[in-house]
N, C-alpha and C positions, 0 to 999 in steps of 0.2 A: 770644586763644582758650586754652582750657586742656584738658590730656588727662589722662587717669587709666588707670593699668594695674590691672587687677583681679587680685590676687595669688591669688585662688580659682581664677580660669580659667586664668591662664597654664599651659602646659604646657612651655615650654622651648623651642619650635621656634626662636626667636632671628631670624625674618624681620625684625622690627622693628630689630634691631640691624644689619642688613645694609642695609635700605632707608633708614633714617633714624639713622645712629650718632651723630649730634650730639645726638640726643634721649633715646636708650634704652642701656641697659647690662643686663649679666646679674649678678645677685648670685651669692653663694657658692655656692648651690645650681643655678645655671644658669636662673634664673627672670627675667623681664624686669623692669626698674624704669625710671622715667622720670627722666632726669638733670635735665630742665628741665621744669615743669609749666606755666608760662606760653610759649605759642608766639608768635613774631613772625610776622608776616603773611607773610614772606619764606619761612617754614619750613612753612606749612600744606601745601602740595603734599605733601611728603616724608612729613610725619606722617600725612597723610589716606591715602597710600599705604600706610604701614604699619599703618594701622587696617583698611583693605581687604583687605590680604594675611593678615591675622592669622587662622589656621584655626579658632581658637576664640573669636574675638571678644572677646579680654580686654582691648582698648585701646578707649576712646571719648572722645569730646569730653565736656566738662562746662561748665556754665554757672555764672557767678558772677564776682566780681570777682578782678582780678589777686592773685596772692599777697600781694604788698606792700602791697595797697590794702584789704585786708579790714578792716571796722570791728571794733573790739575789742568784746567782750561786756560787758555792763553788769555791774557788781560786785553780787553777791548782796545781798538785804536784810539789815540789821543784825539781829541776834538779841537 
């Protein structure tokens, strides 16, 4: 599973860093950032709690291949 923190929504409550400290940190301005985007199954409950506890709903699950497994984009056509 993968997660995303929406920087436009985050208000810096930092609840996520308390609930799932292994996965979130605060940037220089006090807003949440994901330390790890690809979440192991064992860590899903803690991240889900952080998502549920976020008062502005700035964190969400996203669908897609793991970061290391994304297929490269094809090269643009030659001009």
